[in-house]
N, C-alpha and C positions, 0 to 999 in steps of 0.2 A: 676619790680619796676618803680613806677612814680615819676617825679620831677616838681614841681610846679615856676611859676615866676607871679609875680604881676606885673605890670604896670600901673603907675597914670599915666592920660593920662590931659595934660593940653590944653586946647581947645583956639584956634586960634581966629583970629578973621578975616580971609579970607582962601579958600581952606581948612578950617577943614577935610571936608569928604575926602578930595583926600590923605591929609595928615596920616590920621588915614590908610586908604587902604594901603598906603606905606610903614606906620609900622608893620601894620597886616602882609602884604606881606613877609616883610622883618622877622621876625619871621616865618611864616611857611616854609621859606626857611630852616632852623635852626632847626625844625622838629616840631616848637612848634603850637599846638592846642589852639584854643577858647574856654574856657570853662565857661566862666561867663564875664558878660560886665555889669557893677554895672549902677543905674540910672544916668543919664546924661553924659555916656562913659565917668567916672570920674577915673572908677580901672575896668582893666581889667586883667584876671585870664587865664594864659595861663597854658599848662601841653602836657608832653613828655615822653616818655620813657626815662628813666638814663641810658642806656646803649647804648646808640648812639653817 
């Protein structure tokens, strides 16, 4: 079974790409995978197996 997480990303004025990369890597270490990034990177949908 899968579980999903929706992350609302707030873009900042500086180092936005680095902050986004750090955030995605944090979720990846928890077993999450990105399955969708909305327009302008404002909404990101993550998926992982629920039995982890």
